[in-house]
C-alpha positions in Angstrom: -0.1 0.1 0.2 1.3 3.5 -1.1 2.0 5.9 1.4 0.1 9.3 1.0 2.3 11.6 -1.3 4.5 8.6 -2.6 4.5 6.9 -6.0 2.8 3.4 -5.8 5.6 1.0 -5.4 6.1 -1.3 -8.9 3.9 -4.1 -9.9 5.4 -7.7 -9.8 5.8 -9.5 -12.8 2.2 -11.5 -12.2 0.4 -8.2 -11.2 1.7 -6.4 -14.2 0.7 -9.6 -16.4 -2.8 -9.3 -14.9 -3.1 -5.7 -15.7 -2.3 -6.1 -19.1 -4.7 -8.3 -19.8 -7.3 -6.5 -18.1 -6.5 -3.6 -20.1 -6.5 -5.4 -23.2 -9.9 -7.0 -22.4 -11.2 -3.5 -21.6 -10.7 -2.5 -25.2 -11.4 -5.5 -26.9 -14.6 -6.1 -24.8 -15.7 -2.6 -25.4 -15.1 -2.4 -29.0 -16.4 -6.0 -30.2 -18.6 -6.9 -27.3 -18.7 -10.4 -25.0 -19.6 -12.5 -27.9 -17.3 -11.1 -30.6 -14.3 -11.6 -28.4 -12.3 -14.6 -27.4 -9.8 -15.1 -24.8 -7.1 -15.7 -27.3 -7.8 -12.2 -29.0 -7.3 -10.4 -25.5 -4.0 -12.6 -24.8 -2.7 -11.9 -28.4 -3.6 -7.9 -27.7 -1.7 -8.3 -24.0 1.0 -10.3 -25.9 0.7 -13.3 -23.4 0.4 -16.7 -24.3 -3.3 -18.1 -25.4 -3.5 -19.9 -21.7 -2.1 -16.6 -19.6 -5.4 -15.1 -19.0 -6.6 -18.5 -17.4 -4.1 -17.9 -14.6 -5.6 -14.8 -13.3 -9.5 -15.5 -14.4 -11.6 -18.6 -14.0 -13.4 -18.1 -17.5 -14.1 -15.8 -20.1 -17.3 -14.3 -18.2 -15.3 -13.5 -15.0 -12.6 -11.7 -17.3 -15.5 -9.7 -18.7 -16.8 -8.7 -15.3 -13.2 -7.9 -14.0 -12.6 -5.6 -17.0 -16.0 -3.9 -16.5 -15.2 -3.2 -12.6 -11.6 -2.0 -13.8 -12.9 0.4 -16.4 -16.3 1.4 -14.3 -13.9 2.1 -11.3 -11.7 4.3 -13.7 -14.8 6.3 -15.0 -16.0 7.1 -11.5 -12.7 7.8 -9.9 -12.9 11.1 -11.9 -15.9 12.0 -10.4 -14.9 10.7 -6.8 -12.2 13.3 -7.0 -14.4 16.1 -6.9 -16.8 14.7 -4.4 -13.7 14.5 -1.9 -12.3 18.1 -2.9 -13.1 20.4 -0.1 -12.0 23.5 -2.0 -15.3 23.0 -4.1 -18.3 24.2 -2.5 -21.9 22.8 -3.4 -21.1 23.0 -7.2 -19.5 19.4 -6.3 -23.0 18.0 -7.5 -22.5 19.7 -10.9 -18.8 18.6 -11.2 -19.5 15.0 -10.0 -22.5 14.8 -12.7 -20.7 16.6 -15.5 -17.6 14.9 -14.8 -19.2 11.0 -15.0 -20.9 12.2 -18.3 -17.6 13.0 -19.8 -15.9 10.1 -18.4 -18.2 7.8 -19.8 -17.0 8.4 -23.5 -13.3 7.7 -22.5 -14.2 4.4 -21.2 -15.4 1.9 -23.6 -16.5 -1.2 -21.8 -18.3 0.9 -19.4 -19.9 2.9 -22.2 -21.1 -0.5 -24.0 -22.8 -1.9 -20.7 -24.5 1.5 -19.8 -25.7 1.7 -23.6 -27.6 -2.0 -23.1 -25.2 -3.7 -25.7 -24.4 -6.2 -23.2 -28.0 -6.8 -21.8 -27.0 -10.1 -19.9 -24.7 -8.1 -17.2 -26.7 -4.9 -17.0 -27.7 -5.7 -13.6 -24.1 -5.6 -12.6 -23.6 -2.2 -13.2 -25.9 -1.4 -9.7 -23.4 -3.6 -7.7 -20.0 -2.4 -9.2 -17.6 -1.7 -6.0 -16.8 1.5 -7.3 -20.4 2.6 -7.2 -20.6 1.4 -3.5 -17.5 3.6 -2.6 -19.3 6.6 -4.6 -22.8 6.5 -2.5 -20.1 6.2 0.6 -18.3 9.3 -0.6 -21.5 11.3 -2.0 -23.4 10.5 2.0 -20.1 11.7 3.7 -20.0 14.9 1.9 -23.7 15.5 2.3 -23.2 15.0 6.1 -20.3 17.3 6.3 -22.9 20.0 4.5 -25.4 19.2 7.0 -22.8 20.3 9.8 -21.9 23.3 7.9 -25.8 24.2 7.6 -25.6 24.4 3.9 -28.0 21.1 3.5 -31.1 20.3 5.0 -31.1 19.0 8.5 -33.8 16.7 8.3 -32.6 14.3 5.5 -30.9 10.7 5.7 -27.4 11.8 4.3 -26.6 7.9 3.6 -30.3 7.2 1.9 -30.1 10.8 -0.1 -26.6 10.2 -1.2 -27.1 6.8 -2.5 -30.5 8.4 -4.1 -28.3 10.9 -5.8 -26.0 8.3 -7.3 -28.8 6.0 -8.6 -30.5 9.4 -10.4 -26.8 9.9 -12.2 -26.6 6.5 -12.9 -30.1 6.5 -14.4 -29.4 9.4 -16.3 -25.8 8.1 -17.6 -27.9 5.1 -19.0 -30.4 7.0 -20.5 -27.8 9.6 -22.2 -25.4 6.8 -23.6 -28.6 4.9 -24.8 -29.9 8.0 -26.5 -26.5 9.2 -27.9 -26.8 12.3 -29.9 -30.9 12.0 -29.3 -30.5 12.8 -26.0 -31.8 16.1 -24.6 -29.0 18.7 -24.1 -30.3 20.0 -20.8 -31.3 17.0 -19.2 -28.3 16.9 -17.0 -28.8 20.5 -16.0 -32.5 19.8 -15.2 -31.3 17.1 -12.7 -29.1 19.4 -11.2 -31.9 21.7 -10.5 -33.8 19.1 -8.8 -30.7 18.1 -6.5 -30.5 21.9 -5.5 -34.1 22.1 -4.8 -34.4 19.0 -2.8 -31.1 19.6 -0.5 -30.3 23.4 -0.1 -32.0 25.5 2.7 -33.8 28.4 1.7 
């Protein structure tokens, strides 16, 4: 585990190989989908032997889910940084929403699943470990704002925080599936609801 402010220690050879396989899987699955991708394709892209992936992942489905978790976590981490940024006032909610909307376009597998091109694993999205961490972070930020007197004290920060993340996730799915047909002001409308529901008047 890295100490704050210091670089992470280098990965072991096995950890690096696993990471190379995951990154190749994100690109391949994101582009060609679960059915259109073989483990051999991914191994070739990662410059490892055809059977190397099975040393780290039991089967193709396990590799797909691990790749999805990795890609989604990378996308969500961009928003998480804003939630933890104490220099940003209540606008962190705007930053969280717009950063996640933007980051999805840079994460091919997360985008593919949100667009419902992999319906067999769509239910996995709500159980992503990174989303659980985001719910906790949002709840903690709301709790701090309650203590500062900027967010209504009569709400349950954990429940509302989870609700905010669920709404954002639904918005991401809608915007990803509609693509260029998504209403341009949809995100702004959602933010207006957040402000009306949370802010002390």
